[in-house]
N, CA, C and O of each residue as an XYZ file, in Angstrom:
696
protein
N      74.376     40.953    100.773
C      74.433     42.049    101.721
C      74.985     43.297    101.033
O      75.961     43.218    100.287
N      74.372     44.427    101.280
C      74.778     45.676    100.655
C      75.842     46.360    101.508
O      75.597     46.654    102.678
N      77.023     46.618    100.939
C      78.135     47.221    101.678
C      78.428     48.644    101.249
O      79.563     49.102    101.380
N      77.430     49.359    100.738
C      77.680     50.722    100.283
C      78.209     51.615    101.400
O      79.118     52.414    101.176
N      77.656     51.488    102.583
C      78.102     52.348    103.674
C      79.507     52.005    104.147
O      80.205     52.861    104.690
N      79.923     50.773    103.948
C      81.271     50.382    104.360
C      82.331     51.113    103.549
O      83.429     51.371    104.043
N      82.006     51.445    102.310
C      82.957     52.139    101.442
C      82.791     53.651    101.484
O      83.576     54.378    100.874
N      81.791     54.124    102.187
C      81.543     55.558    102.247
C      82.617     56.241    103.090
O      83.177     55.648    104.013
N      82.888     57.493    102.754
C      83.837     58.276    103.531
C      83.180     58.644    104.853
O      82.068     59.172    104.861
N      83.848     58.376    105.966
C      83.260     58.761    107.254
C      83.039     60.267    107.311
O      83.843     61.045    106.798
N      81.930     60.667    107.946
C      81.596     62.092    108.022
C      82.747     62.904    108.604
O      82.994     64.030    108.172
N      83.440     62.347    109.565
C      84.542     63.073    110.201
C      85.711     63.313    109.248
O      86.578     64.139    109.536
N      85.749     62.607    108.122
C      86.845     62.749    107.173
C      86.492     63.692    106.017
O      87.364     64.039    105.220
N      85.238     64.104    105.919
C      84.804     64.932    104.800
C      85.373     66.336    104.957
O      85.267     66.949    106.019
N      85.974     66.829    103.889
C      86.561     68.163    103.918
C      85.470     69.209    103.709
O      84.478     68.972    103.019
N      85.677     70.342    104.310
C      84.757     71.462    104.194
C      85.445     72.555    103.382
O      86.057     73.462    103.946
N      85.341     72.464    102.050
C      85.938     73.495    101.207
C      85.193     74.793    101.435
O      83.962     74.825    101.469
N      85.964     75.874    101.593
C      85.372     77.159    101.935
C      86.299     78.272    101.453
O      87.515     78.090    101.396
N      85.726     79.417    101.107
C      86.544     80.566    100.703
C      87.027     81.300    101.958
O      86.480     81.093    103.041
N      88.038     82.145    101.822
C      88.511     82.895    102.993
C      87.406     83.725    103.656
O      87.344     83.797    104.884
N      86.552     84.340    102.871
C      85.451     85.152    103.419
C      84.488     84.258    104.198
O      84.044     84.620    105.287
N      84.169     83.102    103.646
C      83.270     82.173    104.323
C      83.855     81.677    105.635
O      83.140     81.552    106.629
N      85.149     81.394    105.642
C      85.815     80.940    106.854
C      85.744     82.027    107.927
O      85.415     81.748    109.080
N      86.052     83.255    107.544
C      86.004     84.371    108.498
C      84.596     84.553    109.053
O      84.426     84.837    110.239
N      83.589     84.390    108.201
C      82.206     84.547    108.646
C      81.855     83.500    109.700
O      81.244     83.825    110.718
N      82.237     82.247    109.462
C      81.967     81.183    110.438
C      82.734     81.435    111.735
O      82.191     81.275    112.828
N      83.998     81.830    111.602
C      84.826     82.093    112.786
C      84.255     83.251    113.596
O      84.201     83.187    114.824
N      83.827     84.310    112.908
C      83.249     85.464    113.600
C      81.967     85.083    114.340
O      81.732     85.532    115.462
N      81.144     84.253    113.704
C      79.919     83.813    114.368
C      80.242     83.002    115.618
O      79.640     83.217    116.670
N      81.185     82.074    115.508
C      81.564     81.243    116.663
C      82.110     82.110    117.799
O      81.728     81.930    118.955
N      82.990     83.039    117.477
C      83.566     83.910    118.509
C      82.505     84.803    119.152
O      82.546     85.043    120.359
N      81.573     85.286    118.368
C      80.493     86.105    118.918
C      79.643     85.293    119.894
O      79.289     85.771    120.972
N      79.320     84.054    119.500
C      78.542     83.189    120.392
C      79.308     82.896    121.685
O      78.738     82.938    122.775
N      80.597     82.602    121.553
C      81.422     82.226    122.711
C      81.671     83.425    123.629
O      81.555     83.309    124.849
N      82.010     84.566    123.049
C      82.452     85.716    123.846
C      81.357     86.691    124.263
O      81.521     87.440    125.226
N      80.234     86.682    123.534
C      79.203     87.664    123.851
C      77.854     87.024    124.182
O      77.326     87.220    125.276
N      77.304     86.271    123.255
C      75.961     85.739    123.435
C      75.873     84.760    124.600
O      75.006     84.891    125.463
N      76.775     83.777    124.623
C      76.711     82.759    125.683
C      76.900     83.362    127.076
O      76.111     83.055    127.969
N      77.920     84.213    127.304
C      78.072     84.804    128.644
C      76.841     85.614    129.082
O      76.486     85.619    130.260
N      76.206     86.287    128.140
C      75.002     87.059    128.464
C      73.869     86.136    128.933
O      73.187     86.441    129.911
N      73.673     85.032    128.252
C      72.628     84.076    128.629
C      72.984     83.400    129.959
O      72.100     83.148    130.777
N      74.259     83.107    130.179
C      74.691     82.510    131.454
C      74.342     83.454    132.606
O      73.861     83.005    133.647
N      74.580     84.753    132.430
C      74.234     85.730    133.475
C      72.731     85.723    133.760
O      72.314     85.789    134.917
N      71.933     85.645    132.718
C      70.477     85.612    132.885
C      70.052     84.354    133.635
O      69.218     84.414    134.537
N      70.629     83.216    133.258
C      70.290     81.946    133.919
C      70.704     81.996    135.387
O      69.955     81.544    136.253
N      71.877     82.532    135.677
C      72.325     82.639    137.073
C      71.385     83.531    137.880
O      71.021     83.206    139.011
N      71.003     84.641    137.296
C      70.067     85.549    137.971
C      68.726     84.838    138.211
O      68.170     84.901    139.307
N      68.211     84.155    137.162
C      66.927     83.463    137.286
C      67.007     82.354    138.333
O      66.052     82.145    139.081
N      68.130     81.644    138.397
C      68.301     80.562    139.378
C      68.303     81.111    140.806
O      67.855     80.444    141.738
N      68.809     82.324    140.963
C      68.872     82.910    142.309
C      67.500     83.344    142.821
O      67.343     83.671    143.997
N      66.512     83.345    141.929
C      65.158     83.769    142.313
C      64.341     82.661    142.973
O      63.179     82.868    143.324
N      64.939     81.500    143.139
C      64.212     80.440    143.849
C      63.764     79.319    142.937
O      64.522     78.866    142.079
N      62.523     78.867    143.120
C      61.969     77.692    142.439
C      62.215     77.749    140.927
O      61.698     78.625    140.235
N      63.000     76.815    140.438
C      63.368     76.799    139.010
C      62.312     76.114    138.150
O      62.262     76.339    136.940
N      61.479     75.292    138.747
C      60.526     74.495    137.968
C      59.492     75.363    137.259
O      58.982     74.974    136.209
N      59.176     76.524    137.810
C      58.189     77.401    137.188
C      58.786     78.748    136.803
O      58.059     79.717    136.588
N      60.105     78.805    136.719
C      60.809     80.044    136.421
C      61.073     80.110    134.909
O      61.982     79.463    134.388
N      60.257     80.904    134.234
C      60.358     80.998    132.771
C      61.711     81.472    132.285
O      62.236     80.958    131.298
N      62.284     82.458    132.978
C      63.601     82.962    132.575
C      64.650     81.866    132.668
O      65.511     81.738    131.798
N      64.567     81.079    133.731
C      65.527     79.995    133.929
C      65.347     78.911    132.863
O      66.312     78.488    132.227
N      64.111     78.473    132.676
C      63.825     77.401    131.707
C      64.206     77.838    130.296
O      64.872     77.096    129.574
N      63.786     79.037    129.901
C      64.115     79.537    128.571
C      65.629     79.712    128.418
O      66.199     79.367    127.383
N      66.270     80.249    129.452
C      67.722     80.459    129.399
C      68.486     79.168    129.221
O      69.423     79.106    128.425
N      68.098     78.124    129.956
C      68.770     76.826    129.825
C      68.570     76.265    128.416
O      69.492     75.701    127.826
N      67.357     76.425    127.885
C      67.086     75.955    126.519
C      67.956     76.729    125.524
O      68.542     76.142    124.614
N      68.032     78.032    125.702
C      68.838     78.872    124.817
C      70.318     78.491    124.900
O      71.010     78.466    123.882
N      70.803     78.197    126.101
C      72.205     77.765    126.261
C      72.471     76.472    125.496
O      73.513     76.339    124.855
N      71.543     75.522    125.556
C      71.719     74.265    124.808
C      71.797     74.538    123.302
O      72.611     73.940    122.598
N      70.944     75.445    122.816
C      70.964     75.794    121.391
C      72.281     76.466    121.012
O      72.858     76.159    119.969
N      72.749     77.365    121.839
C      74.012     78.069    121.574
C      75.174     77.076    121.587
O      76.030     77.106    120.703
N      75.200     76.203    122.585
C      76.284     75.209    122.671
C      76.269     74.278    121.462
O      77.324     73.908    120.946
N      75.091     73.908    121.019
C      74.971     73.045    119.825
C      75.533     73.770    118.598
O      76.260     73.172    117.804
N      75.201     75.044    118.443
C      75.695     75.823    117.305
C      77.210     76.011    117.394
O      77.899     75.936    116.377
N      77.731     76.252    118.588
C      79.186     76.398    118.759
C      79.891     75.100    118.371
O      80.911     75.132    117.683
N      79.357     73.958    118.807
C      79.955     72.662    118.435
C      79.939     72.474    116.921
O      80.925     72.030    116.333
N      78.809     72.815    116.291
C      78.689     72.690    114.838
C      79.724     73.577    114.138
O      80.443     73.115    113.252
N      79.795     74.837    114.533
C      80.735     75.765    113.900
C      82.181     75.329    114.121
O      83.005     75.419    113.211
N      82.487     74.862    115.316
C      83.845     74.397    115.611
C      84.207     73.220    114.716
O      85.319     73.150    114.193
N      83.277     72.307    114.543
C      83.522     71.151    113.680
C      83.733     71.593    112.234
O      84.642     71.103    111.563
N      82.902     72.513    111.751
C      83.036     73.004    110.372
C      84.379     73.717    110.185
O      85.040     73.538    109.162
N      84.775     74.514    111.156
C      86.046     75.233    111.062
C      87.227     74.275    111.122
O      88.219     74.475    110.421
N      87.136     73.242    111.947
C      88.224     72.261    112.047
C      88.406     71.470    110.759
O      89.518     71.053    110.437
N      87.333     71.263    110.029
C      87.399     70.511    108.773
C      87.628     71.412    107.559
O      87.722     70.931    106.430
N      87.715     72.697    107.793
C      87.799     73.654    106.697
C      89.087     73.502    105.892
O      90.180     73.351    106.439
N      88.916     73.547    104.600
C      90.025     73.633    103.658
C      89.783     74.947    102.917
O      88.906     75.041    102.059
N      90.577     75.955    103.268
C      90.374     77.283    102.700
C      90.957     77.329    101.299
O      92.130     77.027    101.082
N      90.102     77.716    100.347
C      90.514     77.836     98.951
C      90.261     79.276     98.523
O      89.116     79.724     98.455
N      91.333     79.986     98.239
C      91.220     81.383     97.826
C      91.197     81.446     96.304
O      92.214     81.187     95.662
N      90.031     81.792     95.710
C      89.940     81.816     94.250
C      90.900     82.808     93.600
O      91.289     82.621     92.447
N      91.284     83.849     94.314
C      92.173     84.848     93.722
C      93.613     84.349     93.614
O      94.423     84.951     92.909
N      93.936     83.266     94.297
C      95.303     82.722     94.276
C      95.484     81.641     93.202
O      96.586     81.125     93.013
N      94.407     81.308     92.510
C      94.461     80.265     91.479
C      95.211     80.779     90.254
O      95.098     81.945     89.874
N      95.967     79.891     89.660
C      96.626     80.224     88.392
C      95.549     80.575     87.372
O      94.479     79.965     87.376
N      95.808     81.544     86.499
C      94.792     81.920     85.501
C      94.360     80.711     84.667
O      95.187     80.000     84.096
N      93.061     80.503     84.615
C      92.511     79.402     83.840
C      91.077     79.724     83.476
O      90.408     80.489     84.170
N      90.620     79.156     82.416
C      89.214     79.278     82.023
C      88.476     77.980     82.300
O      87.365     77.764     81.817
N      89.115     77.114     83.092
C      88.469     75.880     83.520
C      87.782     76.129     84.861
O      88.251     76.928     85.670
N      86.674     75.440     85.085
C      85.855     75.678     86.264
C      86.254     74.737     87.398
O      86.267     73.515     87.253
N      86.580     75.363     88.538
C      86.870     74.651     89.773
C      86.178     75.393     90.911
O      85.472     76.375     90.680
N      86.382     74.921     92.140
C      85.847     75.588     93.320
C      86.297     77.051     93.300
O      87.457     77.345     93.015
N      85.376     77.959     93.602
C      85.698     79.379     93.658
C      85.465     80.125     92.361
O      85.573     81.351     92.327
N      85.148     79.409     91.294
C      84.938     80.060     90.001
C      83.630     80.840     89.992
O      82.626     80.419     90.568
N      83.670     81.974     89.330
C      82.447     82.717     89.014
C      82.174     82.437     87.544
O      82.996     82.729     86.675
N      81.006     81.866     87.282
C      80.687     81.346     85.959
C      79.432     82.033     85.424
O      78.405     82.099     86.100
N      79.536     82.541     84.197
C      78.367     83.118     83.542
C      77.879     82.122     82.501
O      78.643     81.631     81.669
N      76.572     81.838     82.575
C      75.940     80.876     81.670
C      74.886     81.591     80.837
O      74.168     82.455     81.340
N      74.794     81.225     79.555
C      73.759     81.769     78.670
C      72.870     80.620     78.223
O      73.354     79.588     77.759
N      71.557     80.812     78.367
C      70.629     79.768     77.921
C      70.206     80.035     76.475
O      70.667     80.994     75.857
N      69.335     79.190     75.943
C      68.932     79.321     74.540
C      68.131     80.600     74.285
O      68.005     81.015     73.133
N      67.592     81.229     75.316
C      66.866     82.497     75.183
C      67.803     83.697     75.264
O      67.353     84.843     75.275
N      69.105     83.430     75.321
C      70.144     84.458     75.430
C      70.146     85.168     76.784
O      70.770     86.218     76.935
N      69.448     84.595     77.767
C      69.498     85.138     79.123
C      70.766     84.625     79.790
O      71.156     83.470     79.623
N      71.400     85.516     80.553
C      72.613     85.123     81.258
C      72.388     85.131     82.766
O      71.719     86.007     83.315
N      72.961     84.144     83.403
C      72.965     84.050     84.857
C      74.401     83.806     85.293
O      75.153     83.090     84.632
N      74.766     84.406     86.405
C      76.119     84.240     86.927
C      76.045     83.558     88.282
O      75.243     83.922     89.142
N      76.906     82.553     88.451
C      76.970     81.785     89.684
C      78.423     81.731     90.154
O      79.351     81.710     89.346
N      78.600     81.710     91.466
C      79.914     81.506     92.050
C      79.863     80.219     92.852
O      78.974     80.032     93.682
N      80.813     79.337     92.606
C      80.853     78.034     93.275
C      81.600     78.207     94.594
O      82.792     78.513     94.614
N      80.877     78.005     95.692
C      81.402     78.261     97.028
C      81.191     77.054     97.931
O      80.668     76.026     97.501
N      81.599     77.189     99.175
C      81.422     76.134    100.163
C      79.973     75.960    100.586
O      79.143     76.848    100.393
N      79.686     74.813    101.161
C      78.343     74.476    101.606
C      77.802     75.524    102.574
O      76.615     75.848    102.536
N      78.656     76.049    103.431
C      78.233     77.019    104.443
C      78.087     78.434    103.885
O      77.712     79.349    104.618
N      78.377     78.622    102.609
C      78.369     79.965    102.025
C      77.253     80.179    101.018
O      77.119     81.278    100.479
N      76.462     79.175    100.754
C      75.451     79.298     99.709
C      74.509     80.455     99.992
O      74.101     80.694    101.129
N      74.179     81.160     98.925
C      73.264     82.289     99.010
C      72.670     82.499     97.615
O      73.272     83.169     96.776
N      71.491     81.927     97.370
C      70.890     82.034     96.037
C      70.682     83.473     95.573
O      70.780     83.756     94.379
N      70.395     84.385     96.502
C      70.181     85.778     96.123
C      71.426     86.401     95.506
O      71.319     87.290     94.662
N      72.600     85.946     95.914
C      73.866     86.453     95.373
C      74.404     85.582     94.244
O      75.410     85.924     93.623
N      73.738     84.451     93.973
C      74.235     83.535     92.954
C      75.329     82.621     93.465
O      76.054     82.028     92.665
N      75.470     82.490     94.787
C      76.475     81.610     95.377
C      75.866     80.222     95.510
O      74.891     80.031     96.237
N      76.448     79.249     94.798
C      75.954     77.878     94.872
C      77.036     76.974     95.443
O      78.229     77.176     95.216
N      76.591     75.985     96.179
C      77.510     75.039     96.809
C      78.219     74.200     95.756
O      77.652     73.879     94.711
N      79.451     73.855     96.042
C      80.205     72.985     95.134
C      79.574     71.595     95.062
O      79.906     70.806     94.178
N      78.662     71.295     95.994
C      77.964     70.014     95.978
C      76.622     70.082     95.258
O      75.975     69.054     95.065
N      76.199     71.274     94.862
C      74.923     71.448     94.162
C      74.995     70.786     92.780
O      76.060     70.753     92.164
N      73.876     70.266     92.298
C      73.884     69.594     90.986
C      74.441     70.466     89.853
O      75.192     69.970     89.013
N      74.086     71.746     89.817
C      74.603     72.606     88.751
C      76.114     72.746     88.856
O      76.813     72.655     87.846
N      76.628     72.965     90.062
C      78.081     73.093     90.244
C      78.784     71.805     89.835
O      79.823     71.846     89.176
N      78.223     70.661     90.222
C      78.829     69.375     89.844
C      78.874     69.213     88.330
O      79.825     68.649     87.788
N      77.838     69.712     87.647
C      77.810     69.624     86.182
C      78.849     70.544     85.547
O      79.352     70.256     84.460
N      79.172     71.644     86.216
C      80.101     72.628     85.654
C      81.570     72.335     85.939
O      82.437     72.670     85.131
N      81.855     71.717     87.075
C      83.242     71.487     87.487
C      84.017     70.768     86.374
O      83.564     69.769     85.815
N      85.185     71.310     86.080
C      86.157     70.822     85.100
C      85.826     71.185     83.651
O      86.601     70.872     82.748
N      84.675     71.847     83.416
C      84.386     72.328     82.069
C      85.142     73.630     81.836
O      85.728     74.189     82.763
N      85.129     74.109     80.600
C      85.861     75.311     80.216
C      84.911     76.371     79.677
O      83.798     76.079     79.239
N      85.392     77.617     79.725
C      84.665     78.701     79.068
C      84.472     78.312     77.611
O      85.411     77.849     76.963
N      83.261     78.497     77.089
C      82.940     78.134     75.711
C      82.261     76.776     75.595
O      81.623     76.492     74.581
N      82.386     75.934     76.613
C      81.733     74.617     76.595
C      80.228     74.768     76.767
O      79.734     75.763     77.299
N      79.522     73.753     76.302
C      78.076     73.660     76.514
C      77.840     72.642     77.621
O      78.583     71.671     77.765
N      76.797     72.882     78.393
C      76.431     71.947     79.445
C      74.917     71.799     79.427
O      74.181     72.779     79.312
N      74.472     70.567     79.542
C      73.045     70.288     79.630
C      72.745     69.948     81.072
O      73.411     69.118     81.691
N      71.727     70.608     81.592
C      71.403     70.474     83.006
C      69.914     70.226     83.170
O      69.082     70.922     82.587
N      69.593     69.219     83.977
C      68.181     68.933     84.257
C      67.750     69.724     85.473
O      68.348     69.619     86.544
N      66.704     70.520     85.297
C      66.152     71.320     86.386
C      64.657     71.035     86.434
O      63.924     71.277     85.475
N      64.232     70.514     87.577
C      62.847     70.067     87.743
C      62.525     69.036     86.663
O      63.177     67.994     86.591
N      61.551     69.309     85.841
C      61.164     68.353     84.788
C      61.729     68.727     83.422
O      61.490     68.017     82.444
N      62.469     69.823     83.337
C      62.972     70.251     82.034
C      64.486     70.132     81.943
O      65.185     70.070     82.954
N      64.968     70.102     80.727
C      66.395     70.053     80.451
C      66.793     71.386     79.832
O      66.180     71.842     78.868
N      67.817     71.999     80.392
C      68.263     73.307     79.921
C      69.692     73.168     79.406
O      70.539     72.537     80.040
N      69.940     73.760     78.262
C      71.294     73.762     77.710
C      71.874     75.159     77.898
O      71.263     76.164     77.533
N      73.062     75.191     78.473
C      73.761     76.452     78.718
C      75.070     76.455     77.942
O      75.670     75.412     77.682
N      75.487     77.645     77.586
C      76.834     77.870     77.070
C      77.572     78.651     78.156
O      77.052     79.633     78.685
N      78.771     78.214     78.480
C      79.582     78.895     79.486
C      80.260     80.067     78.791
O      81.157     79.873     77.971
N      79.830     81.284     79.120
C      80.349     82.465     78.419
C      81.501     83.148     79.133
O      82.262     83.889     78.511
N      81.642     82.908     80.437
C      82.749     83.537     81.152
C      83.089     82.732     82.405
O      82.207     82.236     83.105
N      84.383     82.617     82.667
C      84.878     81.980     83.888
C      85.937     82.904     84.475
O      86.891     83.281     83.795
N      85.760     83.266     85.749
C      86.752     84.106     86.410
C      86.888     83.646     87.857
O      86.047     82.918     88.384
N      87.950     84.086     88.465
C      88.226     83.744     89.870
C      88.424     85.052     90.631
O      89.528     85.591     90.709
N      87.333     85.536     91.181
C      87.320     86.822     91.878
C      87.139     86.600     93.374
O      86.635     85.564     93.807
N      87.556     87.581     94.147
C      87.325     87.522     95.595
C      85.845     87.747     95.857
O      85.213     88.577     95.204
N      85.296     87.010     96.808
C      83.920     87.245     97.211
C      83.863     88.539     97.991
O      84.835     88.949     98.626
N      82.712     89.171     97.932
C      82.539     90.446     98.620
C      81.933     90.218     99.996
O      81.139     89.299    100.190
N      82.315     91.065    100.951
C      81.713     91.043    102.287
C      80.261     91.458    102.168
O      79.890     92.203    101.262
N      79.443     90.973    103.087
C      78.024     91.373    103.103
C      77.879     92.830    103.448
O      76.761     93.342    103.508
């Protein structure tokens, strides 16, 4: 009998590492949904319900569906915020070792450089170079040092990078 799941960490116990900016973004979204979006939809549903037959009332049906979606998102955000472990990269002792919150510059064999910042799952943004700490590249980089080489498999090819810079900077607001 396979007992892999018996040894797995329960989902409710998994920590949600996040930067201060990411935490604020999630909190702001939750508060906006709770204080503005949801009350507005509730008013629409109440108005639509007062118009009579609900079975063919598009405003009512759509509003109820929208409320379920909003409530689902609020529950999700609340759970993520409750599990949040805020890690401020600017508060880290100076180090050239890579941990959560590090901004890492990598150079490939073509001398091209790419910069990535290791952030929380809820903060990933490929356009900004923000990668999740659970992403394969981040996992390969964690605990390495500036100057180290790392070999990373991407799709069908293997890429060798040299870590040219490691810093711990504050993330910027959008």
